[in-house]
C-alpha positions in Angstrom: 121.6 88.1 74.4 122.5 88.6 70.6 125.7 87.6 69.4 128.2 90.3 69.6 130.8 91.2 66.7 134.3 91.4 67.5 134.3 95.0 67.6 131.6 95.0 70.1 133.1 92.5 72.3 136.6 94.6 72.3 134.4 97.7 73.2 132.4 95.9 75.9 135.8 94.7 77.3 137.3 98.0 77.5 134.2 99.4 78.9 134.4 96.6 81.7 137.9 97.2 82.4 137.1 101.0 83.0 134.2 100.1 85.3 136.3 97.8 87.4 139.1 100.3 87.9 136.6 103.0 88.8 135.2 100.5 91.3 138.4 100.0 92.6 139.1 103.7 93.1 135.8 104.1 94.9 136.6 101.1 97.2 139.9 102.7 98.3 138.3 106.2 98.9 136.6 105.9 102.4 134.4 108.9 101.8 133.2 107.8 98.5 132.6 104.2 99.6 130.5 105.6 102.5 128.5 108.0 100.1 128.1 105.0 97.8 126.7 103.0 100.5 124.3 105.6 101.7 123.0 106.1 98.1 122.6 102.5 97.6 120.6 102.2 100.9 118.3 104.9 99.8 117.9 103.6 96.3 117.1 100.1 97.6 114.5 101.7 100.0 112.8 103.4 96.9 112.8 100.3 94.9 111.3 98.5 97.7 108.3 101.2 97.6 108.0 100.8 94.1 107.9 96.9 94.2 105.1 97.3 97.1 103.3 99.4 94.9 103.5 97.0 92.0 102.5 93.9 94.2 99.4 95.9 95.3 98.4 96.5 91.9 99.1 93.0 90.9 96.8 91.7 93.6 93.7 94.0 92.8 91.2 92.0 90.8 90.3 93.6 87.6 87.5 96.1 87.8 83.9 94.9 87.2 82.3 96.2 84.0 78.9 97.8 84.4 76.3 95.7 82.8 75.7 97.1 79.2 72.3 99.2 79.3 70.0 98.1 76.8 68.2 101.0 75.0 64.6 101.5 76.3 62.1 100.1 74.0 60.4 102.8 72.0 56.8 102.7 70.7 56.6 103.9 67.0 55.1 107.4 66.9 51.5 107.5 65.6 50.8 109.5 62.7 47.2 110.0 63.9 46.7 113.3 65.5 50.0 114.8 64.4 49.8 118.1 63.0 51.3 118.6 59.6 54.8 120.4 59.9 54.6 123.9 58.7 56.8 124.8 55.8 57.3 121.2 54.6 55.9 119.8 51.4 
């Protein structure tokens, strides 16, 4: 974590104080606390699904590359038996 300036430390302390005060208000309100717990459970379930999907991706082996196709050997065209192209000089 980068070093914070004195102003940043002051701002962080004030922000933390507001956060703790709000948490205390929520903890004292039965309906808000219950709603927060319910929301936390839903959020945790969603994060578990995301983690499961990530684990599944992490376990998959890398897709195998198809072998490079070599161009078919071409025989040089013979000039014998070819008619001259019209209009060319």
